[in-house]
C-alpha positions as CSV (number, residue, x, y, z in Angstrom):
1,M,87.3,4.6,-45.0
2,V,84.2,6.6,-44.0
3,Q,85.1,9.4,-41.6
4,K,83.5,9.1,-38.2
5,L,81.3,12.1,-37.5
6,D,82.1,14.2,-34.5
7,E,79.2,14.3,-32.0
8,T,80.5,17.2,-29.9
9,H,79.1,20.7,-30.5
10,K,76.7,19.5,-33.1
11,K,73.0,20.1,-33.1
12,S,72.4,18.2,-36.3
13,V,74.2,15.1,-37.7
14,K,73.6,14.6,-41.5
15,A,74.3,11.5,-43.5
16,D,73.2,9.8,-46.7
17,V,72.2,6.7,-44.9
18,I,71.5,6.1,-41.2
19,I,71.1,2.6,-39.7
20,L,69.1,3.0,-36.5
21,G,70.2,0.2,-34.1
22,C,73.0,-2.3,-34.0
23,S,71.1,-5.5,-34.8
24,L,72.8,-8.1,-36.9
25,P,70.7,-7.3,-40.1
26,G,71.6,-3.6,-39.6
27,I,75.3,-4.0,-39.2
28,V,75.4,-6.4,-42.2
29,A,73.8,-3.7,-44.4
30,A,76.1,-1.1,-43.0
31,H,79.2,-3.2,-43.6
32,K,78.2,-3.9,-47.2
33,L,77.5,-0.2,-47.9
34,K,80.8,0.9,-46.3
35,R,82.8,-1.7,-48.2
36,R,81.2,-0.7,-51.5
37,F,81.3,3.1,-51.2
38,G,83.9,4.0,-48.6
39,D,84.3,7.7,-48.2
40,S,82.1,8.6,-51.2
41,M,79.0,8.1,-49.1
42,D,78.2,9.2,-45.5
43,I,77.0,6.2,-43.6
44,V,76.1,6.4,-39.9
45,V,75.1,3.6,-37.5
46,L,73.3,4.8,-34.4
47,D,73.9,2.7,-31.3
48,L,71.0,3.8,-29.0
49,A,71.8,4.5,-25.4
50,G,70.7,1.9,-22.9
51,Q,70.3,-0.7,-25.6
52,T,73.7,-2.3,-25.7
53,Q,74.1,-5.2,-28.1
54,S,74.5,-8.4,-26.1
55,Y,76.1,-11.4,-27.6
56,S,74.5,-14.8,-27.3
57,K,74.7,-15.7,-23.6
58,Y,74.2,-19.4,-24.1
59,N,77.7,-20.2,-25.3
60,V,79.8,-22.0,-22.7
61,V,83.3,-21.6,-24.2
62,F,84.7,-19.4,-27.0
63,E,88.2,-19.3,-28.3
64,D,90.1,-16.1,-28.8
65,V,88.8,-14.3,-32.0
66,E,92.3,-13.7,-33.3
67,K,93.2,-17.4,-32.8
68,D,90.1,-18.4,-34.7
69,S,91.3,-16.5,-37.7
70,Q,94.3,-18.8,-38.0
71,D,92.2,-22.0,-38.2
72,I,91.0,-23.7,-41.3
73,I,87.4,-23.0,-42.3
74,T,85.3,-26.0,-43.0
75,E,83.0,-25.0,-45.9
76,P,80.5,-27.1,-47.8
77,D,81.6,-28.3,-51.2
78,F,79.6,-26.4,-53.7
79,Q,81.1,-28.4,-56.6
80,G,81.7,-25.7,-59.1
81,T,78.7,-23.4,-58.3
82,A,77.8,-21.4,-55.2
83,K,74.2,-22.5,-55.6
84,Q,74.8,-26.2,-55.8
85,M,73.4,-26.7,-52.3
86,I,70.2,-24.7,-52.8
87,E,68.3,-26.9,-50.5
88,N,69.7,-25.0,-47.5
89,V,69.6,-21.2,-47.6
90,A,70.9,-21.0,-44.0
91,R,74.0,-23.0,-44.8
92,F,74.8,-20.8,-47.8
93,Y,74.7,-17.5,-45.9
94,L,76.7,-18.8,-43.0
95,A,79.4,-20.1,-45.3
96,K,79.4,-16.9,-47.3
97,Y,80.0,-14.6,-44.4
98,A,82.3,-17.1,-42.5
99,K,84.5,-17.1,-45.6
100,E,84.6,-13.4,-45.7
101,F,85.7,-13.0,-42.1
102,H,87.7,-16.2,-41.8
103,V,85.4,-17.6,-39.1
104,P,85.8,-21.4,-38.7
105,L,82.7,-23.4,-39.3
106,P,82.7,-26.9,-37.6
107,D,81.2,-29.8,-39.5
108,V,78.6,-30.3,-36.7
109,I,77.0,-27.1,-37.9
110,I,77.7,-26.6,-41.5
111,A,77.8,-30.3,-42.6
112,P,76.1,-32.4,-39.9
113,E,75.9,-35.4,-42.3
114,R,79.7,-35.7,-42.0
115,V,79.6,-36.4,-38.2
116,R,76.9,-38.9,-38.0
117,T,77.3,-41.7,-35.5
118,R,76.1,-45.3,-35.5
119,L,75.3,-45.1,-31.8
120,T,71.7,-45.5,-30.6
121,K,69.3,-42.5,-30.1
122,L,66.5,-42.4,-27.6
123,F,62.8,-41.4,-28.1
124,Q,60.6,-41.0,-25.0
125,H,56.8,-41.3,-25.2
126,Q,54.4,-39.2,-23.0
127,N,53.9,-42.2,-20.7
128,G,57.7,-42.4,-20.1
129,N,58.4,-45.5,-22.2
130,T,61.6,-45.3,-24.1
131,V,62.3,-46.5,-27.6
132,E,65.8,-47.0,-29.1
133,C,66.4,-45.9,-32.7
134,T,69.5,-46.2,-34.9
135,N,68.3,-43.9,-37.7
136,D,67.5,-40.2,-37.7
137,F,64.6,-39.0,-35.6
138,H,62.8,-37.6,-38.7
139,E,62.6,-41.1,-40.2
140,F,60.2,-42.0,-37.3
141,D,61.3,-45.7,-37.0
142,Y,60.4,-45.5,-33.3
143,L,56.7,-45.1,-34.1
144,S,54.2,-47.8,-35.1
145,V,53.5,-48.4,-38.8
146,M,50.3,-46.4,-38.8
147,E,51.8,-43.4,-36.9
148,R,54.9,-43.4,-39.1
149,F,52.8,-43.4,-42.3
150,E,50.6,-40.6,-40.9
151,I,53.3,-38.2,-39.9
152,N,55.4,-38.9,-43.0
153,Q,52.4,-38.1,-45.2
154,Y,51.7,-35.0,-43.2
155,Q,55.3,-33.7,-43.7
156,N,55.1,-34.6,-47.4
157,M,52.0,-32.5,-47.6
158,L,53.8,-29.6,-45.8
159,D,56.7,-30.0,-48.2
160,Q,54.4,-29.8,-51.2
161,S,52.6,-26.8,-49.8
162,M,56.0,-25.1,-49.2
163,K,56.9,-25.6,-52.9
164,D,53.6,-24.4,-54.1
165,L,53.8,-21.2,-51.9
166,F,57.4,-20.2,-52.6
167,Q,57.9,-21.1,-56.2
168,R,59.5,-18.1,-58.0
169,H,57.7,-18.7,-61.3
170,K,54.2,-18.9,-59.8
171,V,51.8,-16.6,-61.6
172,D,50.2,-14.1,-59.3
173,L,46.6,-15.2,-59.8
174,Q,43.7,-14.7,-57.4
175,A,43.7,-18.4,-56.5
176,E,47.4,-18.1,-55.5
177,R,46.7,-15.1,-53.3
178,N,43.7,-16.9,-51.7
179,R,45.9,-19.9,-50.9
180,L,48.6,-17.6,-49.4
181,R,45.9,-15.9,-47.3
182,Y,44.5,-19.3,-46.1
183,Y,47.9,-20.5,-44.9
184,D,48.6,-17.1,-43.3
185,Q,45.3,-17.1,-41.3
186,T,45.5,-20.8,-40.2
187,C,47.5,-21.6,-37.1
188,M,49.6,-24.7,-37.0
189,E,47.5,-26.2,-34.1
190,S,44.4,-26.2,-36.3
191,H,46.3,-27.6,-39.2
192,I,47.8,-30.4,-37.1
193,R,44.5,-31.4,-35.6
194,G,42.8,-31.4,-39.0
195,A,45.4,-33.7,-40.6
196,L,46.6,-36.0,-37.8
197,L,44.7,-38.6,-35.8
198,F,47.2,-40.3,-33.5
199,P,48.2,-38.4,-30.3
200,T,51.9,-39.2,-30.6
201,S,52.1,-37.8,-34.2
202,K,50.4,-34.6,-33.0
203,E,52.8,-34.2,-30.0
204,I,55.9,-34.7,-32.2
205,M,54.7,-32.0,-34.6
206,R,53.8,-29.6,-31.7
207,S,57.3,-30.2,-30.3
208,T,58.9,-29.6,-33.7
209,V,57.0,-26.3,-34.1
210,K,58.2,-25.2,-30.6
211,L,61.8,-26.0,-31.4
212,V,61.8,-24.3,-34.8
213,C,59.8,-21.2,-33.9
214,G,60.1,-20.8,-30.2
215,A,56.4,-20.6,-29.7
216,P,53.5,-23.1,-29.3
217,A,51.6,-24.3,-32.4
218,N,48.5,-22.2,-31.6
219,S,50.6,-19.0,-31.9
220,V,52.3,-19.8,-35.3
221,S,50.6,-19.6,-38.7
222,V,51.1,-22.3,-41.2
223,L,52.7,-19.8,-43.6
224,F,55.2,-18.6,-41.0
225,Y,56.2,-22.2,-40.1
226,L,56.5,-23.2,-43.8
227,H,58.8,-20.2,-44.4
228,Q,61.1,-21.5,-41.7
229,C,61.1,-24.9,-43.3
230,Y,61.8,-23.3,-46.7
231,R,65.0,-21.9,-45.4
232,T,66.3,-25.4,-44.6
233,G,64.8,-26.9,-47.8
234,S,62.4,-29.3,-46.1
235,T,60.0,-29.8,-43.2
236,K,61.8,-33.1,-42.3
237,N,65.3,-32.2,-41.2
238,H,64.8,-30.1,-38.0
239,L,65.2,-32.8,-35.3
240,D,68.4,-34.1,-36.8
241,G,70.0,-34.6,-40.2
242,N,71.1,-31.6,-42.2
243,N,69.6,-29.1,-39.7
244,T,72.2,-26.3,-39.9
245,K,69.8,-23.6,-38.7
246,F,68.7,-25.5,-35.6
247,R,72.2,-26.6,-34.6
248,E,73.5,-23.1,-34.8
249,K,70.6,-21.9,-32.7
250,T,71.4,-24.6,-30.1
251,L,75.1,-24.2,-30.0
252,G,75.4,-20.4,-30.8
253,H,78.8,-20.8,-32.5
254,C,78.6,-18.3,-35.3
255,R,76.6,-15.4,-34.0
256,K,79.2,-14.0,-31.5
257,R,82.1,-14.4,-34.0
258,L,80.3,-12.9,-37.0
259,Q,78.7,-10.1,-34.9
260,K,82.1,-9.1,-33.4
261,K,83.8,-9.1,-36.8
262,L,81.0,-7.0,-38.3
263,Q,81.0,-4.5,-35.4
264,Q,84.8,-4.1,-35.8
265,S,84.2,-3.4,-39.5
266,I,81.8,-0.5,-38.8
267,A,83.3,0.8,-35.6
268,D,84.4,4.1,-37.2
269,I,80.9,4.9,-38.5
270,T,79.1,4.0,-35.3
271,L,77.8,6.7,-33.0
272,S,76.3,6.5,-29.5
273,A,72.9,8.2,-29.5
274,K,70.2,9.2,-27.1
275,S,66.9,7.5,-27.3
276,I,64.8,8.5,-30.3
277,K,61.4,9.9,-29.6
278,E,60.1,10.7,-33.2
279,I,60.9,10.0,-36.8
280,R,59.4,12.3,-39.4
281,T,60.0,13.6,-42.9
282,Y,61.2,17.1,-43.9
283,S,60.0,18.6,-47.2
284,D,59.4,15.1,-48.5
285,E,63.1,14.8,-49.1
286,Q,64.8,13.9,-45.9
287,V,64.1,11.9,-42.7
288,I,64.7,13.6,-39.3
289,L,65.2,11.6,-36.1
290,E,64.6,13.6,-32.9
291,T,66.1,12.5,-29.6
292,I,64.1,12.6,-26.3
293,K,66.2,15.5,-24.8
294,G,66.5,17.3,-28.1
295,E,70.2,17.7,-27.9
296,T,70.9,16.3,-31.4
297,D,68.9,15.7,-34.5
298,Y,69.9,13.1,-37.1
299,V,69.0,13.9,-40.7
300,C,69.4,11.5,-43.7
301,N,68.1,10.6,-47.1
302,L,67.5,7.0,-46.2
303,L,66.8,5.4,-42.9
304,A,67.2,1.7,-42.1
305,M,65.2,0.5,-39.1
306,A,67.5,-2.0,-37.4
307,L,65.4,-2.2,-34.2
308,K,63.5,-5.0,-32.5
309,P,59.7,-4.8,-32.9
310,D,59.2,-4.0,-29.2
311,Q,61.6,-1.1,-29.4
312,L,59.1,0.8,-31.6
313,D,56.7,1.2,-28.7
314,S,58.6,4.3,-27.5
315,I,59.1,5.9,-30.9
316,R,56.5,7.9,-32.8
317,V,56.8,7.3,-36.6
318,E,55.1,9.6,-39.0
319,D,52.1,8.0,-40.8
320,E,53.6,8.7,-44.2
321,L,56.6,6.6,-43.2
322,L,54.7,3.8,-41.6
323,A,50.9,3.3,-41.9
324,V,49.1,2.8,-38.6
325,N,47.9,-0.7,-39.5
326,L,51.4,-1.8,-40.3
327,A,52.8,-0.3,-37.1
328,N,50.2,-2.2,-35.1
329,K,51.2,-5.4,-36.8
330,I,54.8,-4.9,-36.0
331,R,54.1,-4.1,-32.4
332,A,51.8,-7.1,-32.1
333,M,54.6,-9.5,-32.8
334,I,55.4,-11.7,-29.8
335,P,59.0,-12.7,-28.9
336,G,59.6,-16.4,-29.1
337,R,61.1,-18.2,-26.1
338,A,63.4,-21.2,-25.8
339,R,65.0,-22.6,-22.7
340,R,68.4,-24.2,-23.1
341,F,70.2,-26.5,-20.7
342,V,73.7,-27.8,-20.4
343,I,74.6,-30.6,-18.0
344,Q,78.1,-31.8,-17.5
345,Y,79.4,-35.2,-16.2
346,E,82.8,-36.6,-15.4
347,D,82.6,-39.0,-18.3
348,N,80.3,-39.6,-21.2
349,F,78.8,-42.8,-19.7
350,W,76.1,-42.8,-22.4
351,T,78.7,-43.7,-25.1
352,K,79.8,-46.6,-23.0
353,L,76.2,-47.8,-22.9
354,G,76.0,-47.6,-26.7
355,Y,74.0,-44.3,-26.8
356,S,74.9,-41.2,-28.8
357,G,73.3,-38.8,-26.3
358,D,70.6,-37.7,-28.8
359,I,67.2,-37.5,-27.1
360,L,63.8,-36.6,-28.4
361,S,61.0,-36.6,-25.8
362,I,57.3,-35.5,-25.9
363,R,57.1,-36.0,-22.1
364,G,59.7,-33.4,-20.9
365,P,61.2,-31.5,-19.3
366,I,63.9,-32.3,-21.9
367,I,62.3,-32.2,-25.3
368,W,65.5,-32.4,-27.4
369,A,69.2,-33.0,-26.6
370,M,72.5,-34.2,-28.0
371,E,76.1,-34.6,-26.8
372,K,77.8,-31.2,-26.9
373,P,80.3,-31.5,-29.7
374,E,83.8,-30.1,-29.9
375,M,83.4,-26.6,-31.3
376,S,87.1,-25.7,-31.7
377,T,89.1,-26.8,-34.7
378,T,92.1,-27.2,-32.4
379,G,90.3,-29.5,-29.9
380,S,87.7,-29.1,-27.1
381,L,88.5,-26.5,-24.4
382,E,86.0,-28.1,-22.0
383,K,87.1,-30.3,-19.2
384,Y,83.9,-32.4,-18.9
385,P,81.6,-34.0,-21.5
386,S,78.1,-32.4,-21.7
387,L,74.6,-32.9,-22.9
388,I,73.0,-29.9,-24.4
389,G,69.5,-29.2,-25.5
390,Y,66.1,-27.6,-25.0
391,L,63.6,-27.8,-22.2
392,M,59.9,-27.2,-22.2
393,V,59.4,-23.5,-21.5
394,R,58.2,-22.7,-18.0
395,D,57.6,-19.5,-16.0
396,E,60.8,-18.2,-14.6
397,S,59.1,-18.0,-11.1
398,D,59.1,-21.8,-11.1
399,G,62.9,-22.0,-10.8
400,D,65.1,-24.2,-12.8
401,S,64.3,-27.8,-13.8
402,K,67.5,-29.4,-12.6
403,E,65.9,-32.1,-10.4
404,A,63.4,-33.0,-13.1
405,V,66.1,-33.1,-15.8
406,I,68.3,-35.4,-13.7
407,E,65.3,-37.6,-12.9
408,Q,64.5,-37.9,-16.7
409,L,68.1,-38.7,-17.5
410,I,68.2,-41.4,-14.9
411,K,65.1,-43.0,-16.5
412,L,66.9,-42.9,-19.9
413,F,70.5,-43.8,-18.9
414,G,70.3,-45.3,-15.4
415,N,71.9,-44.2,-12.1
416,N,75.1,-43.0,-13.9
417,A,73.2,-39.8,-14.7
418,S,72.4,-39.0,-11.0
419,S,75.6,-37.1,-10.2
420,P,76.3,-34.2,-12.7
421,V,79.4,-32.0,-12.2
422,N,77.5,-28.9,-13.3
423,Y,74.1,-27.8,-14.6
424,K,73.0,-24.6,-16.2
425,E,69.8,-23.2,-17.8
426,T,69.6,-20.2,-20.0
427,N,66.8,-18.4,-21.8
428,I,67.2,-17.9,-25.6
429,A,65.5,-15.0,-27.3
430,D,64.0,-16.7,-30.3
431,L,62.2,-15.4,-33.4
432,F,59.5,-12.7,-33.2
433,I,56.2,-14.4,-34.1
434,P,53.6,-12.4,-36.1
435,R,49.9,-12.8,-35.4
436,C,48.0,-15.2,-37.7
437,G,47.0,-13.2,-40.7
438,D,49.9,-10.6,-40.4
439,Y,52.8,-12.4,-42.0
440,V,52.1,-11.6,-45.7
441,A,51.9,-7.8,-45.0
442,L,55.0,-7.9,-42.8
443,K,57.0,-9.9,-45.4
444,E,56.1,-7.4,-48.1
445,L,57.1,-4.5,-45.8
446,T,60.5,-6.0,-44.9
447,G,61.1,-7.3,-48.5
448,E,60.5,-4.7,-51.2
449,G,57.5,-2.8,-49.8
450,S,59.2,-0.3,-47.7
451,P,57.9,3.3,-48.1
452,K,60.1,6.1,-49.5
453,H,63.0,7.1,-47.3
454,L,62.6,4.1,-45.0
455,E,64.0,0.5,-45.2
456,W,62.4,-2.1,-42.9
457,G,64.4,-5.1,-44.2
458,T,66.8,-4.6,-41.3
459,L,64.1,-5.0,-38.7
460,D,65.5,-7.4,-36.1
461,I,62.8,-10.1,-36.0
462,F,65.4,-12.9,-35.6
463,A,67.0,-12.2,-32.2
464,D,69.1,-15.4,-31.4
465,G,66.7,-17.7,-33.3
466,D,68.2,-17.6,-36.8
467,V,71.6,-16.0,-37.4
468,A,71.6,-17.0,-41.1
469,A,68.2,-15.4,-41.7
470,A,69.5,-12.2,-40.1
471,L,72.5,-12.3,-42.5
472,E,70.2,-12.8,-45.4
473,A,67.9,-10.0,-44.3
474,G,70.9,-7.6,-44.0
475,H,72.1,-8.5,-47.5
476,T,68.6,-8.0,-48.9
477,A,68.2,-4.7,-47.1
478,Y,71.6,-3.6,-48.6
479,L,70.3,-4.4,-52.1
480,N,67.2,-2.3,-51.4
481,L,69.2,0.6,-50.2
482,L,71.5,0.3,-53.1
483,T,68.6,0.3,-55.5
484,S,67.3,3.6,-53.9
485,L,70.7,5.3,-53.7
486,R,72.8,4.1,-56.7
487,P,71.1,1.3,-58.7
488,Q,74.0,1.3,-61.2
489,A,76.4,0.2,-58.5
490,Q,74.8,-3.2,-58.1
491,T,76.9,-6.2,-59.3
492,Y,75.9,-9.6,-60.5
493,E,77.2,-11.2,-57.4
494,D,75.1,-8.9,-55.2
495,R,71.9,-9.7,-57.0
496,S,72.6,-13.4,-57.7
497,T,73.2,-14.1,-54.0
498,A,69.7,-13.1,-53.1
499,D,68.0,-14.7,-56.1
500,W,67.4,-18.3,-55.3
501,P,66.5,-20.8,-58.0
502,R,63.0,-22.4,-57.8
503,F,62.4,-25.9,-56.6
504,L,62.1,-28.8,-59.0
505,E,58.5,-29.6,-59.9
506,D,56.9,-32.8,-58.6
507,S,54.8,-35.0,-60.8
508,P,51.0,-34.7,-60.5
509,V,50.9,-38.2,-58.9
510,Q,53.4,-37.1,-56.2
511,R,51.4,-33.9,-55.6
512,W,48.1,-35.9,-55.2
513,Y,49.7,-38.6,-53.1
514,S,51.2,-36.1,-50.6
515,H,47.6,-35.2,-49.6
516,V,46.7,-38.8,-48.8
517,N,46.3,-39.3,-45.0
518,F,44.1,-41.0,-42.5
519,A,42.1,-37.9,-41.7
520,N,41.3,-37.3,-45.4
521,G,40.5,-41.0,-45.8
522,I,38.0,-40.9,-42.9
523,H,36.4,-37.7,-44.3
524,L,36.1,-39.4,-47.7
525,L,34.6,-42.5,-46.1
526,V,32.1,-40.4,-44.1
527,Y,31.1,-38.4,-47.2
528,S,30.9,-41.5,-49.3
529,A,28.7,-43.3,-46.7
530,A,26.5,-40.2,-46.4
531,A,26.1,-40.0,-50.2
532,Y,25.4,-43.7,-50.4
533,Y,22.7,-43.7,-47.8
534,G,21.3,-40.5,-49.1
535,L,21.0,-42.1,-52.5
536,R,19.2,-45.1,-51.0
537,V,16.7,-42.9,-49.2
538,V,16.0,-41.0,-52.4
539,R,15.5,-44.2,-54.4
540,S,13.3,-45.6,-51.6
541,Y,11.2,-42.5,-51.6
542,F,10.6,-42.6,-55.4
543,R,9.7,-46.3,-55.2
544,K,7.0,-45.5,-52.7
């Protein structure tokens, strides 16, 4: 057990590793280091004053943590190999840490395919018309044949682009770097407009981007969006299906439990600290953190930055530790926003009407909803059935959307929806979004491109938007710290967990067909017509 350092009567606190901040990636890295080295390494986690770690506020009911530990954990069946389900990185990391801390994982999050219902789902068009559908939303059976073909082809193209960009075996050629730069500098709004023709298809994709990233399509680069899709293995399973990441963000089941367990694990190496004003090097061997009042300095060989991007505004970081251009890119990241609602009724009348409670709307204010499932392995603790989901983000000065939500539900389900027992809206802090063109540099910085003495892999760019990505980032940062401190201490399990196999290759015909769509067809038709008439003009000219 690492001995807790005594703050009193100390002008300087020294450690081998300091984790600055109590974000989820930071405490994962601290937990892994502490478990590996124990008392043989001095590890300190600095909990900055005035920046208390808040749990997810959008969870309605939680069981007692000790009671949870007695429940049976529902884990995915990996069938003889931990990488059998490589199509879902998020599911793997949730299962890995849930198993370690005995946190129960309900099927509705870890294996949604096991809790599918045959009840009808509802899709609402912009004009308010409602279409019933019995299949998953991402199969688009509620659209016309032309719209369905278009949006399916667009998602096939995104899937193919994702495979091309994130293949591990790709050779680092100039053409590949140019492609990466193109996707990084192109926003999703431009990409959607260039590939889709029908308004409904465009609105569905815009809504999907908002739900996945917590930001409008004109703020999200194609590369950033594709990386979120890569984590769940496809661009097609966000609205329903095997969307583990999205369901966890909506329900908030795992974050509080895992965060509490991790904080308990590192409680004896956590110190409360005054706000940091400057981070600098000393003799090119150590890093010094100076507090605002100068009462205590913190000195270490390696520093892991486990802060949110906006927390760096008040900290001066030496240029040798963080170049000015990279610092500007970090500070320019915008926090994503999502608005969650929960509405309770005396009974689940939608089930009696033959509906599952699943809603997808491009009209609003509700853009996605489902019936709130039982999150306890011993039975639901809630008295009333509920609908839970996302609203279109509005300015907080506009008040809540209760009346508009009830009006929309009346249009969908009838007058039974007019008298809710309770209604609540909550803001969710979603992913931090980099500016278009910045993602590659930031990914290199938080991956393996951290400068000497500093580890940026623990940077908390996930907030409440992606708990599995935060766990993965903490694990990767732990490996980077381990490589710098004691590379011989790495185990095969440590390395193999972070080394994901590549996707299977598609045939050349599949690759070509994925780029076939109406927009490309029209472009080809226009170019062909222009070439044809140009050829006729030239031939006519020579005849004369």
